[in-house]
Structure formats: structure tokens, C-alpha cells
C-alpha positions as CSV (number, residue, x, y, z in Angstrom):
1,M,85.9,-29.1,127.4
2,G,87.6,-32.2,128.9
3,Q,84.7,-34.5,128.2
4,Q,84.4,-33.3,124.6
5,H,88.2,-33.9,124.1
6,A,87.9,-37.4,125.5
7,S,84.9,-38.1,123.3
8,S,86.8,-36.9,120.2
9,R,89.8,-39.0,121.2
10,V,87.6,-42.2,121.5
11,A,86.1,-41.4,118.1
12,N,89.5,-41.0,116.5
13,L,90.8,-44.2,118.1
14,M,87.7,-46.2,116.9
15,Q,88.2,-44.8,113.4
16,F,91.8,-45.9,113.4
17,R,90.9,-49.4,114.6
18,W,88.3,-49.7,111.8
19,A,90.9,-48.5,109.2
20,A,93.4,-51.0,110.6
21,G,90.9,-53.8,110.4
22,A,89.8,-53.0,106.9
23,V,93.3,-52.6,105.5
24,S,94.6,-55.8,107.3
25,G,91.5,-57.7,106.1
26,L,92.0,-56.6,102.5
27,G,95.8,-57.4,102.5
28,A,95.2,-60.8,104.1
29,G,92.4,-61.5,101.7
30,I,94.6,-60.9,98.7
31,G,97.2,-63.3,100.1
32,M,94.6,-65.9,100.9
33,G,93.0,-65.5,97.5
34,V,96.3,-66.1,95.7
35,V,96.5,-69.5,97.6
36,F,92.9,-70.3,96.8
37,H,93.3,-69.4,93.1
38,A,96.7,-70.9,92.5
39,G,96.4,-73.9,94.9
40,A,93.0,-75.3,93.9
41,N,91.3,-72.9,91.5
42,L,88.6,-72.2,94.1
43,M,87.7,-68.7,93.0
44,P,84.9,-69.8,90.6
45,F,83.4,-72.0,93.4
46,I,83.5,-69.2,95.9
47,G,81.8,-66.9,93.4
48,A,79.2,-69.7,92.7
49,L,78.2,-69.7,96.4
50,Y,77.1,-66.1,95.8
51,G,75.6,-66.6,92.4
52,W,78.6,-65.4,90.5
53,P,80.5,-68.5,89.3
54,T,83.5,-66.8,87.7
55,V,87.0,-66.1,88.8
56,V,86.2,-62.4,89.0
57,G,83.0,-63.1,91.0
58,G,85.0,-65.3,93.4
59,W,87.7,-62.6,93.9
60,V,85.1,-59.9,94.5
61,V,83.0,-61.8,97.1
62,H,86.2,-63.2,98.7
63,L,87.7,-59.7,99.2
64,V,84.5,-58.2,100.5
65,N,84.3,-61.1,103.0
66,S,87.9,-60.6,103.9
67,V,87.4,-56.9,104.7
68,F,84.4,-57.7,106.9
69,A,86.5,-60.4,108.7
70,G,89.2,-57.8,109.2
71,L,86.8,-55.4,110.6
72,L,85.5,-58.1,113.0
73,F,89.1,-58.9,114.0
74,A,89.6,-55.2,114.9
75,V,86.5,-55.4,117.1
76,V,87.5,-58.6,118.8
77,I,91.2,-57.7,119.3
78,S,90.1,-54.3,120.7
79,R,88.3,-55.9,123.7
80,P,90.2,-55.0,126.9
81,I,91.4,-58.5,127.7
82,L,92.7,-59.2,124.2
83,R,94.1,-55.7,123.8
84,E,96.3,-56.3,126.9
85,Q,97.5,-59.6,125.5
86,T,98.4,-58.3,122.0
87,T,100.8,-55.5,122.5
88,S,103.5,-56.8,120.1
89,T,103.6,-57.9,116.5
90,A,104.2,-61.5,117.5
91,E,101.2,-61.6,119.8
92,T,99.0,-59.9,117.2
93,V,100.1,-62.4,114.5
94,A,99.3,-65.3,116.9
95,A,95.9,-63.7,117.5
96,G,95.4,-63.4,113.7
97,V,96.3,-67.1,113.1
98,V,93.9,-68.2,115.9
99,Y,91.2,-66.0,114.5
100,A,91.7,-67.3,110.9
101,A,91.6,-70.9,112.2
102,A,88.2,-70.1,113.9
103,I,87.0,-68.5,110.6
104,G,88.1,-71.6,108.7
105,L,86.3,-73.9,111.1
106,V,83.1,-71.9,111.0
107,S,83.1,-71.2,107.3
108,T,84.0,-74.7,106.1
109,G,82.3,-76.6,108.9
110,F,79.1,-74.7,109.1
111,L,78.5,-71.9,106.5
112,L,79.7,-73.9,103.5
113,P,77.4,-76.9,104.1
114,V,74.5,-74.5,104.8
115,S,75.2,-72.6,101.6
116,M,75.5,-75.8,99.5
117,N,72.2,-77.1,101.0
118,T,70.5,-73.8,100.3
119,L,71.7,-73.9,96.7
120,G,70.7,-77.6,96.4
121,V,74.2,-78.7,95.7
122,Q,75.0,-82.2,97.0
123,S,78.8,-82.1,96.3
124,F,81.5,-79.9,95.1
125,P,81.5,-79.2,91.4
126,E,84.0,-81.6,89.9
127,P,86.7,-81.1,89.4
128,L,87.7,-78.1,91.5
129,V,91.2,-79.0,90.6
130,P,92.3,-80.8,87.4
131,L,93.3,-83.9,89.5
132,P,91.0,-86.8,90.0
133,G,89.9,-88.6,93.1
134,M,91.3,-88.4,96.6
135,F,94.5,-86.5,95.5
136,G,92.4,-83.7,94.1
137,S,90.2,-83.6,97.3
138,F,93.4,-83.7,99.4
139,L,94.8,-80.7,97.4
140,V,91.6,-78.7,98.0
141,I,91.7,-79.4,101.8
142,V,95.4,-78.5,102.0
143,S,94.8,-75.3,99.9
144,V,91.9,-74.2,102.2
145,G,94.1,-74.9,105.3
146,V,97.1,-73.1,104.0
147,A,94.9,-70.2,102.7
148,H,93.5,-69.7,106.2
149,L,97.0,-69.8,107.7
150,V,98.2,-67.2,105.2
151,Y,95.1,-65.1,106.0
152,G,95.9,-65.2,109.7
153,L,99.6,-64.5,109.3
154,L,99.0,-61.5,107.0
155,L,96.0,-60.2,109.1
156,G,98.0,-60.1,112.3
157,T,101.1,-58.7,110.6
158,V,99.4,-55.9,108.7
159,Y,97.2,-55.0,111.7
160,A,100.2,-54.8,113.9
161,A,102.1,-52.7,111.3
162,V,99.2,-50.3,110.8
163,K,98.8,-50.0,114.6
164,G,102.6,-49.4,115.0
165,Y,103.3,-52.4,117.3
166,Q,107.0,-53.2,117.9
167,V,108.7,-56.3,116.7
168,P,110.1,-58.1,119.8
169,D,113.9,-58.3,120.1
170,L,114.6,-62.0,119.1
171,V,118.3,-61.7,119.6
172,M,119.4,-62.6,123.2
173,T,122.4,-60.7,124.5
174,E,124.9,-62.4,126.7
175,G,125.6,-60.7,129.9
């Protein structure tokens, strides 16, 4: 009976982690998508990478990717060494930011060029933003960076909230 109970408890715990990962990925993806859409009108471009070059297409593929990234975050943060280091909301948010920065580096530094090469695209469709030249390019870069920061902050915050982590006491008492 004890082994069956332990097995059931592990299954429930894993299901809870998956749910926390999916919910946090979706919430973070919505926040990141708002930055992408409002900051540099990137949603049609994101959709185009998957053959659906519309705002709706960009949102759909972005949110699906965001949920998968949230699920992977749940797997990564569940590893024993990371689980021991992320027992508070602040620690989980920090892990989310580091994770999102890694995703940003991999996606824009590796996956984006590979996708563009596969599609036969030599440069970004111009203009991604209605601003010409270097200022427009700068705005795209800043939007992508801020979007990944927003993703990480929301991912860690929502994951911690779903998992029920405590907010550390930031007020120091005099004694």
C-alpha cells in the first residue's frame, strides 16, 4: 500500500508541475506578446516564420511556443539542485529571468537565423516597424530584449504563485 501511495503522490506532484509550467508559460507569453506587438509589430513576422504571416498567426504560434517553454521551465526548475535554490518567489523570478535570457539567446542567435535560411529569407521584411534605418532596427532589438525580460519576470512570478511560494520579507526590523 505504501509504494502505491508514493507512486500516486509522485504522479500528482508531476501533474501539478506540468500545470504550473503551462499556466506560467501562457501568462508570460501573453505579456511578452503585448511587448512584441506594441513595441515593434513583430507578430506578423513571428507568424511568417511558421507560414502564417498575420497578427493572429503570430499570436497563435507565439503562445503555443510560450506554453512549451513554460513546460520546459517546469522540468528544468524541478531538477533537485534548482528546486533547492528556488524556494521563494524572488528566487523563482530570478530563475525565470535567467531562463528567458537563455531562450532569447538561443531563439534569436540560432533558431531565427536557421529559420530564415530555411525559408530563403536574407533579411527581415522591411519595415518591421514604421521607422526607417538604424532607429527602426534599434527599436526591434530593444523590443525583443524587453519582451524576453517581461517573459522571464512573468514566468517566474506566475510559476511561484501557482506553486504557492512565499514572498520574502523585504522589511528589516530593528532590534
